[in-house]
N, C-alpha and C positions, 0 to 999 in steps of 0.2 A: 266592332260588333255593330249589329245593326240595333235599331231602338225598339223593340217589341211591346206590345201590350203590357205583358207580365214584368216587362224591366220597368217601363212607365209607373205600374203600380207600386211595384216593390221600393222604387226612388222616393215616391211620393208619402210612401208609407213611415220612413225614420223620423221624421220629426215629432211622430207619437209620445218616443220618448221624452222629449225635453222635457213635457211638466213634472216628472216625476223628478228629474234632475233638480227644475226650480225648486223644490219642495224641502231639498235640504240645505238650500243659500238662506242663512238666517237674515241679510238685508234684501228681500226681495227688490228689485227695478219698478217704480211706479211706472204707469201703462200710463201714455201721454195718451190725452185726448183724443179721437181719432178725427176732429175736423182740425186738427191743429197743425201744424209745423215745428221743424226746430224753429230757432230763434234766427230770424234774417239779415245776416251781417256776413260780408264778407272782405279776407283782408288781402293786397299785393302792395309791392313796394315800387315806387317811382326815385329811381337813386335810392339816397339813404332816407325817404321820408317814406313811411310806414303809411299808407291808404285805406280803410275803410268803408267799404259802401254798407250803411245801414239802411234797411230796405222798412217805407212804411205803409204797406198794404196795398191797395189796391183799390178804385172806384172803375164804375164802369157807366158809359154813355152809350146812347144810342146813334147808332151810326149815321141813319140818318139826318140830313143836315150838320156834319159836323166838319166836310169840307167841303168851302164854297165853291169851288172852280170845277167841279167834277162829279158827274152824274154818278147815282148810284148803283146803277149798274157794275161800273167800271170800276168804285168804290168796293164793292162787294167781292168780285172776284179778286182784288189786292189782297185781301181778307184769306178767301181760299187760298189761293197760292202758298199762306203764311200757316195753312192752317189755324184759323181764329175764325171766330163766328160771324157768320155775314149780319147780322141784328146789333150787337151792340161791340163798341172797344173798352176792352180792358186795359185804362190807365195807370201801371206803377207809378211810385213815387220812390226815390233813390235820393238819400243824403249822401254826403263825401264828409270824413270825419279825418284831419290831418295831422300824423305826430310826428316831431321833430325835433331831438333835443329836449326832450320833454315839454315841450309846448301844444298844447291841443286848440286845432282852429276847424272851424267845422264851417259845411262850404251848404247852406240853407239849412232849414229846420223842418221839413215837413207838415203837415196840417195838426199839429198837437190836439185837443180834444175840438175843434173845431170841424173835420172831414169827416168825409163817409163812412157809411158801417163797417167797412172792410180796409178804411185807414185807421189811422189812430194808434197803430200798433208799435211806434216808434220809439218811443220810449223803454219797452221792456226791451226792443232789439240793442237798442244803445248799452243798456244798463249789462245785458248779456255781453256784447261786445268786450265787457270793462273798463268802461268809461260811467264818469258823473256827472251830471251837469254844472255841479259847482267847481270841476278842473277844466272845466272850457275857458280860453285863454280870450279867443276870438269867436265872432259868430260873421261870417260872409256871406253877403245877403245877393244874388244875381239878380231879381227881378223881384216887384213886389205884388204876383199875384199869391195869391190866398195861400196854397199848398207850398208855399215856398217862406211863408214867413210866421203862419199862423202860430207855429211851434214854437216863435218867441215869448209870448203871451198867452196863458191861459184866460177860459171863458171869463173865469173870477177875477182878472188883470192881474195875477202872479206872474212876474216874469221868472222864466223856468232856468235862464243860464245869469244866476244874479253876480256873476264876478267878470262876467266876457265884456271884453270891446265889441260894441257894433258896428261893422263897415258895411257902407252900403254905396251903390253908385251916385255920383253925385245928381248926372240928368235923371235918372229915375225919381231920385228925391225929389227936386224942382216940381217933378211933373206931376208928382203924386201928391205931394204936400202944399200945391197952391189950393188954398181957399176959395178963392174965385173960380179955377178950374173946378173945383168938385163943384160950386152952385151950379155953373151950367151946364153939368154932365149931362147927359140923356138920361133919365132916369134909370135903365139899365144898367149903368155904370157906377151909380149912387154909391148902391153899396161897397163894391170894390175901395172907392174911397173911403168912405165909413171905415173900413175893416184896415184900411192901412193908417187911418188916424187912432183908432183904438189899439194898435199895437205899438206904434211908434211914438204918439206926443207924450206917453212917461216918462221916455228917457231922450225927449229930443233935443236936447241940449248937450247929450252927450254919442250921440248917433257920430260916427266919423264918415265921412263921404270920400268916395276916390271918384278920378279921373279915369280914361282906359290909358290902356301900354302904361300902368304902373306898378311897380310890387307893392301887393299891397301886406302880406306876412310874408316871412323870407321863402323864397322857391315859388311865389304864387304870382303871377301879371296875368293885370284882367285883360280883355278883349270883348274891343265895343262890338256888337251882335246886336244892332236894332233893330225892330218891326214886329218882334213879337210884342214886346213894348216900348215905348219910347228910351230907356236907356235899359233895357237887357242887356247882358253881359254874360261873355264864357272868358275861358281862363286857360293861360298855362300852367300849368305847372312842369317846372324842371327840378334836377336835383342828379350832380352829373352826368353821365350820360342819357339819363332816362327820362324821358318825357308824355307827359299827359294832357291832351285836349279836352278839356272838361266843359263841352256845350252847351249843361244847363239846358233851354227848351231851342234850341234852332232848330231841334225837328220835337215831335211827339213821337209815336209810336213809329221806329225805323219800317218797321212791314211798309208801312202806306209812305211817309214823307222821306225817307233816304233813297226809296226807288224811286219814290217820286218828288222830285223836288221841289218843282212848282205848281205843287198843291198847295191850297191854302186853308189853315184850319181855322176855327172860328175864334181861335184866341188870337189869333196875332191879328193885333191893333194895326199895322199898318202891313197887309198881305204883301202888297209890290215889295219894298225893303226887306222883310223877313224872306223873301222867296232869295233876294240878293245875296243877303247874307249866308243862308242855308246854300247855296251855291259856293260859294267863296269860302265858308268854313270845313266844305266836304271836300272840294277841290283841294283843300291843303291839308286835309287829313291823308287822304287817297294818295297824293304825290308825294308826303313824307312819311308813310307807312305809320303815319302815330300813332299810336293807342289813343281809344277816344272813351270819353263816358257822358252818358245821356242821362238826365234827370227821370225819363217816361219808358228808356226801354226796357225790358226783360230782365229780370233783376240775374247776375250785380250788374247790369248796365254798363259794362265796359267791353270792348274788343276792338276791331279795327276796319276802316273802310277801303271798300276794294271799287275802282271806276266797272261802270257795267252799264255799255250802251249808253242811254241818252241818261240813265241815272246813277245808282250806287247800290251797293252791298252790305250791309252792315254784317260783318262775321266775329260773333263772339269770341273770348277766350276761353280757351278750354279751361273748366276748373282743376285747381290744383289743391293738393292736400297740404304740403307748406307753403308759407307766403314766398311769393317771389316776384 
């Protein structure tokens, strides 16, 4: 039957009865803030390991100057093709929580109480997912940029995960904890060094360091992925036939750096090395049709990589109402 204006008006009138029904409910559902989303977490399985992506909001950065080796019109075109704003880049933050045999492992920690106004939501989402900081057995850090480590320690010095073993890349530790290097660093880098010391100095004797190609916790193996930082690390999570390549910051937003793997972000400390790492990791993911997880991809930050021309394409997973 054709949809007429009268039929359309009739169909839109049906919800008018809803308030009368609501009045008979002795416990009305609280109305959420119109500007708030539901808690940002998403679960999926890798073999027997339960993975929970926990969102820490987003920050925006001016697009101009963000990519060192591409003209702004080319970057704006890539943003337009991805239906993103042409003047600023929304950068999301997503940590992973692994649960296996009662053991809880956290990979990276978000911005804590040091982040942008639209970040800092991590703890609320973490608790909404059913976790408690005191239950975390291990915190695995991929690299020492603030958005990955600040959640370890609050501004007032309080340790957020009091019972957790903290595990970090050995090369990353050696670089950032070197006081001579910190003293010789350019002025623009000194704050990053100081923040690393703020986070790690109180627990320096207890921090465990790992090398590349080592199983850090059951099922989680480190992969050297330098360039973004000297000791930047990715991971392979394996359980049974299930595999997940945890890319960390091999790319920033996939709409830019998966499609254009030769572009260099301002955050990459060694752009040439980061580019080589990016190609290697994306080639591997595409060839193996492996599921991947990125720290800065749109939430829930997981999907697959397909080869496309001289670049690649990020294919997000289909959202599932059940944990698969």
